[in-house]
C-alpha positions in Angstrom: 99.6 141.4 146.5 98.3 143.9 149.4 95.7 146.2 148.1 97.1 150.0 149.9 93.9 151.6 148.9 91.1 152.2 152.1 87.8 151.7 151.2 85.2 153.6 152.5 83.3 150.7 153.9 86.9 148.9 155.2 87.3 152.1 157.1 83.7 152.4 158.6 84.1 148.5 159.2 87.3 148.8 161.2 86.2 151.8 163.0 82.8 150.4 164.2 85.1 148.0 166.2 87.7 150.8 167.2 85.1 153.2 169.0 83.2 150.4 170.9 86.7 148.9 172.1 87.7 152.1 173.0 85.3 152.9 175.3 85.8 149.7 177.2 89.9 150.6 177.8 88.3 154.4 178.8 85.3 153.0 181.5 87.9 150.5 182.7 89.7 153.2 184.3 86.7 154.8 186.2 87.1 153.2 189.7 83.4 151.9 190.9 84.0 154.0 194.2 83.7 156.9 191.6 80.9 156.6 190.1 77.3 158.2 191.6 74.7 155.6 192.7 71.1 154.9 190.4 69.3 157.3 191.8 65.2 155.7 191.9 64.0 159.0 191.3 66.2 159.5 187.8 64.1 159.3 184.9 65.4 156.5 183.4 65.1 154.4 186.8 61.3 154.8 186.8 61.1 154.3 183.4 62.4 151.1 183.5 61.0 150.6 187.4 63.8 150.3 189.0 64.1 150.5 192.8 66.9 149.9 195.4 65.7 146.4 197.1 63.9 143.8 194.8 61.7 142.9 198.1 60.0 146.2 197.5 59.0 146.0 193.8 55.6 147.2 192.9 54.1 143.9 191.3 51.1 145.8 190.3 53.0 147.6 188.0 52.2 146.0 184.6 56.1 146.8 183.7 57.1 144.8 186.5 54.6 142.1 186.4 57.1 139.4 185.4 59.0 139.9 188.6 60.0 136.4 190.5 61.2 136.1 193.8 64.5 135.7 193.8 65.3 138.3 190.8 67.8 141.3 191.7 70.5 143.2 190.6 73.3 140.1 191.9 72.0 137.8 189.2 71.3 139.6 186.5 73.0 139.2 183.0 73.4 142.9 182.7 75.5 143.3 186.2 79.4 144.2 186.2 81.9 144.5 188.7 83.2 142.4 191.6 80.6 139.8 192.7 79.3 140.6 196.5 79.8 144.3 195.9 77.0 146.2 197.5 77.0 148.5 194.3 77.9 147.8 190.9 78.2 148.9 187.4 75.1 148.2 185.1 75.0 147.7 181.8 71.1 149.6 181.1 72.8 152.2 183.3 76.2 153.6 182.1 77.8 155.9 185.1 76.1 155.4 187.6 76.0 152.2 190.2 72.4 150.1 190.7 72.5 148.3 194.6 73.0 144.3 194.1 69.6 143.9 196.0 68.3 145.6 193.6 65.5 145.2 190.3 64.3 146.4 187.5 62.1 145.5 184.4 65.5 144.7 182.2 66.3 142.1 184.2 67.8 138.8 182.5 69.1 135.4 184.1 72.9 135.7 183.7 73.6 132.7 181.0 
């Protein structure tokens, strides 16, 4: 027998799945070329030590102490979009494009 009453818990559980799924669908309609490039002077970029060229990472900054040569946005787990593109979306900076050869302190290897 099916319970026709929708409990608040079931409703909130459904909502918790539907809202993020809906945002993914909306975001997929936005073309990468329509997004602005992340400015290194942006407060969020500065807080995470983002640079457009990983060769220019200031390793004297404690936030960048774990940087190693070879790490860049193109091989980070947070990067989105087509491989090979010079500028791509990033899960850390939604709505902005990051340089594929850039780096920030949230860098994590792709699985």
